[in-house]
C-alpha positions in Angstrom: 74.3 -2.2 203.0 77.6 -1.6 204.8 77.0 -3.5 208.0 78.7 -6.1 210.1 76.9 -8.7 212.3 74.9 -6.6 214.8 74.1 -9.4 217.2 77.5 -10.3 218.6 79.1 -8.4 221.5 81.6 -5.7 220.8 83.1 -2.5 222.1 81.5 1.0 222.1 83.7 2.1 219.2 82.5 -0.7 216.9 79.3 -0.7 214.8 76.5 1.1 216.7 74.5 -2.0 217.1 77.3 -3.4 219.2 78.1 -0.3 221.4 78.9 -0.8 225.0 79.1 2.4 226.9 80.8 3.5 230.1 80.8 6.7 232.0 84.3 7.5 230.6 83.0 7.7 227.0 79.3 8.6 227.1 78.6 12.2 228.3 75.1 13.2 229.1 73.8 15.5 226.4 72.0 18.7 227.4 68.9 20.3 226.1 69.3 23.2 223.6 66.9 22.4 220.8 65.6 25.3 218.9 62.1 24.1 219.4 59.8 24.6 222.4 60.4 22.6 225.5 59.1 19.1 225.8 55.5 18.9 227.0 54.9 17.8 230.6 54.9 14.1 231.3 51.8 12.2 230.2 49.6 11.2 233.1 47.2 8.4 232.5 46.0 8.0 236.0 46.9 8.6 239.6 50.6 9.1 240.0 52.3 6.1 241.5 53.9 6.7 244.9 57.7 6.9 245.1 59.3 3.7 246.2 62.7 2.6 247.2 64.5 0.6 244.5 64.6 -2.4 246.8 62.1 -3.5 249.4 63.2 -2.9 253.0 65.4 -5.6 254.4 66.7 -6.8 251.1 70.4 -7.7 250.7 72.7 -5.1 249.0 72.8 -5.6 245.3 76.1 -6.7 243.6 77.5 -8.0 240.4 77.0 -7.0 236.9 73.7 -5.7 235.4 73.4 -6.4 231.7 71.1 -4.1 229.7 70.3 -4.4 226.0 68.6 -1.2 225.0 67.3 0.8 222.0 69.9 3.3 220.9 67.5 6.2 221.1 67.7 5.7 224.9 71.5 6.3 225.1 71.3 9.6 227.0 68.7 8.2 229.4 70.9 5.1 230.1 73.9 7.3 230.7 72.0 9.2 233.4 70.3 6.1 234.8 73.7 4.3 235.0 75.1 7.1 237.1 72.1 7.3 239.4 71.9 3.5 239.9 75.6 2.9 240.5 75.7 5.7 243.0 72.7 4.1 244.9 74.2 0.6 244.5 78.0 0.8 244.3 78.3 -3.0 244.3 76.7 -3.2 240.9 78.3 -2.4 237.5 75.9 -1.6 234.8 76.9 -2.9 231.4 74.7 -1.6 228.6 74.7 -2.3 224.9 72.9 0.0 222.4 71.4 -1.2 219.2 68.2 -1.3 217.2 65.3 -2.7 219.3 64.9 -5.8 217.2 68.6 -6.5 217.5 68.3 -6.2 221.3 65.5 -8.6 221.4 67.0 -11.1 219.0 70.2 -11.2 221.0 68.1 -13.0 223.7 65.6 -14.9 221.6 67.7 -16.1 218.7 71.4 -15.8 219.6 71.2 -17.2 223.2 72.8 -14.2 224.9 71.8 -13.5 228.5 70.5 -10.1 229.6 69.0 -8.8 232.8 66.9 -6.1 231.2 65.7 -5.3 227.6 64.5 -1.8 226.7 63.0 -1.2 223.3 61.7 1.8 221.3 58.4 0.0 220.6 56.9 -2.4 223.2 55.4 -4.4 220.3 58.9 -5.7 219.6 58.8 -7.4 223.0 55.4 -8.8 222.2 56.6 -10.1 218.8 60.1 -11.4 219.6 60.2 -12.2 223.4 56.8 -13.0 224.8 55.9 -15.5 225.9 58.9 -17.8 225.3 61.6 -15.5 226.6 59.7 -13.0 228.9 56.5 -13.2 230.9 55.5 -9.5 231.0 56.0 -6.2 229.1 55.9 -2.7 230.6 55.3 0.4 228.4 57.0 3.3 230.2 57.4 6.3 227.8 56.2 7.8 224.6 57.9 9.9 221.9 57.2 11.5 218.6 58.9 11.5 215.1 60.3 14.8 213.8 62.2 15.7 210.6 65.8 16.6 211.5 68.4 18.4 209.5 71.4 20.7 209.6 71.6 24.4 208.9 73.7 23.4 205.9 70.9 21.1 204.5 69.5 22.0 201.1 66.5 24.3 201.4 66.8 24.5 205.2 65.8 28.1 205.1 62.4 27.4 203.5 61.3 24.0 204.7 58.5 23.8 207.2 55.6 21.6 208.4 53.5 22.6 205.5 55.9 22.0 202.6 58.4 19.3 203.7 57.0 16.6 201.4 57.4 18.8 198.3 61.0 19.8 199.5 62.0 16.2 200.1 60.8 15.1 196.7 63.2 17.5 194.9 65.7 15.4 193.0 68.8 16.9 194.6 67.6 16.4 198.2 69.3 13.5 200.1 67.3 11.6 202.7 68.5 8.8 205.1 66.4 6.4 207.2 66.7 3.4 209.5 66.5 -0.2 208.6 63.0 -1.4 209.4 64.3 -4.9 210.2 66.6 -3.6 212.9 64.9 -0.6 214.6 61.3 0.4 215.2 62.0 3.9 213.9 62.7 2.3 210.5 59.2 0.9 210.1 57.6 3.8 212.0 59.1 6.1 209.4 57.5 4.1 206.6 54.2 4.3 208.4 54.6 8.0 208.8 55.2 8.4 205.0 52.0 6.5 204.3 50.1 8.7 206.7 51.7 11.8 205.2 50.7 10.7 201.7 47.1 11.0 202.8 47.4 14.1 205.0 49.3 16.1 202.3 47.3 14.8 199.3 46.4 18.3 198.0 50.1 19.4 198.1 51.3 16.2 196.5 48.6 16.2 193.7 48.8 12.5 193.1 52.6 12.2 193.4 53.7 9.2 195.5 55.6 10.0 198.7 56.2 6.7 200.5 57.5 4.8 197.4 59.6 7.8 196.2 61.2 8.4 199.5 61.8 4.7 200.1 63.6 4.4 196.8 65.6 7.6 197.5 66.6 6.6 201.0 68.2 3.3 200.0 71.5 1.5 199.9 74.1 3.1 202.2 71.5 5.7 203.3 69.7 3.0 205.3 71.4 2.6 208.7 71.1 0.3 211.7 70.1 2.7 214.5 69.7 6.4 215.3 73.3 6.8 216.4 74.5 5.5 213.1 72.5 7.9 210.9 73.3 11.2 212.7 76.9 11.5 211.5 75.5 11.5 207.9 73.6 14.7 208.4 75.4 17.6 206.8 78.2 16.0 204.8 76.2 13.3 203.1 72.5 13.7 203.9 70.1 16.7 204.2 67.2 15.2 206.2 66.3 12.2 208.3 63.2 11.3 210.4 64.1 10.7 214.0 62.7 10.8 217.5 62.2 14.2 219.1 64.3 13.1 222.0 67.2 12.3 219.7 67.0 15.6 217.9 67.0 17.5 221.2 69.8 15.5 222.7 72.1 16.1 219.7 71.1 19.8 219.3 69.6 19.3 215.8 67.1 21.7 214.3 63.9 19.9 213.4 60.5 20.3 211.9 57.6 19.4 214.2 55.2 17.2 212.2 51.4 17.3 212.7 50.0 14.9 215.3 47.9 13.3 212.6 51.1 11.7 211.3 53.9 11.9 214.0 52.7 8.7 215.9 52.7 10.6 219.2 49.0 11.2 219.9 46.7 8.6 221.5 43.7 10.6 220.2 44.9 9.8 216.6 45.2 6.0 217.2 42.4 5.2 214.8 44.0 7.3 212.1 47.4 5.7 212.6 45.8 2.2 212.4 44.7 2.8 208.8 48.3 2.1 207.6 50.6 -0.9 208.0 53.9 -2.2 206.8 56.2 -5.1 207.5 59.7 -6.0 208.7 61.7 -9.2 208.6 62.6 -11.1 211.7 65.1 -13.6 210.3 63.0 -15.8 208.0 59.7 -14.5 209.3 57.8 -11.4 208.2 56.1 -9.4 210.9 53.3 -7.0 210.0 53.0 -3.8 212.0 50.0 -1.4 212.1 50.4 2.2 212.9 49.9 3.1 216.6 51.2 5.7 219.1 54.9 5.2 220.1 55.4 3.4 223.4 58.8 2.3 224.7 58.9 -1.1 226.4 60.8 -2.9 229.1 61.1 -6.5 230.3 63.3 -8.8 232.4 64.0 -11.9 230.3 63.4 -15.3 231.8 66.6 -16.6 233.4 68.1 -13.1 233.9 71.4 -13.7 235.9 70.9 -10.6 238.1 67.1 -10.2 238.2 67.1 -8.4 241.6 69.3 -5.7 240.2 67.2 -5.5 237.1 64.0 -5.1 239.2 65.7 -2.3 241.2 66.9 -0.6 238.1 63.5 -0.7 236.5 61.8 0.6 239.7 64.2 3.5 239.5 63.3 4.1 235.9 59.6 4.0 236.5 59.8 6.1 239.7 60.4 9.9 240.2 64.1 9.7 239.4 63.6 7.9 236.1 60.6 10.0 235.1 62.7 13.2 235.6 65.5 11.8 233.5 63.1 10.7 230.7 61.4 14.1 230.7 64.7 15.9 230.7 65.8 14.0 227.6 62.6 14.7 225.6 60.5 11.7 226.4 57.0 11.7 227.9 56.8 9.2 230.8 53.6 7.2 231.1 52.4 7.5 234.7 51.5 4.9 235.7 53.3 2.7 233.3 51.3 0.2 231.2 51.7 -3.5 231.7 50.9 -6.6 229.7 51.1 -9.8 231.8 50.8 -7.9 235.1 50.2 -11.1 237.1 53.8 -12.1 236.4 55.4 -8.7 237.2 57.6 -8.7 240.3 55.8 -7.4 243.4 58.2 -4.5 243.8 57.1 -3.2 240.4 53.3 -3.7 240.6 52.5 -0.4 242.4 54.2 1.5 239.5 52.1 -0.1 236.7 48.6 -0.6 235.6 47.2 -3.5 233.5 46.9 -2.9 229.8 44.4 -2.9 228.3 42.7 -1.5 231.4 40.7 -4.0 233.3 
């Protein structure tokens, strides 16, 4: 695999797992997907009241706010950075995009300090940060997996939600995916292939899907994060599985997949849980079971600028953040879910509910 060390700091132009963005180089992507608009935000209870980012009487925020975040949130972080720095001009947001496991391991394994960690699967926080490096974990948004391509992709004119497994198994079709050890979308794609193998059993007529696609999407076609795989579409690759939000933000045509396999629907949780896979965390193997996609957030222990991190997260969980998330193709969870709610800062508690529900 053509990769450099993804855990050390770098510049935005380096390997995607080491990107650092600023307003000068990251422009907010608009909508424009060829598919229907994103469904309204998911409401799981009474909507939390809007709150000011800081409690009344607090001192003005200042300094640097360091955020390690999943690359699929890049457009959200661009908008959040703008909104937060306008509200708190004394704070400079410094954000690094990478795969979620990379973001967590920067803290847990490589000793780097961060004020806020945002992952594309809140189970990454459970597996790599709690309880040694973080006391709580907030699930704030959901997403779904789609099959993205270009108009120039092979068989683009005929592929659809009913025949895509057969099309992708054609020998000339090129498929790319993410590394399951570095990004949740990597192992979530493997889980989706296993679910699809069952769902499309009549079409496949005994042909393996998971193993065949994993063998085909190998070597240099396995990349570190969503921002690294997108440039391959068209010149080198015909199809890739990505988040709906990413496909919309980058104006990619895509195939909507059935809720039985796309990891978006809480009503399908029992079906998702019938499949599992693994990824490697250094020398350890982590087993993951299929479940609906939930993005996670936490403030690591010893965060240098915890007050700013709390305020940023309050903005993300409140009306401003929910509007940004929804505009970028995510489904905000309202109220957000929380594991370890007793340790959550008081300013955030009105915006979350305990999970599992008490």
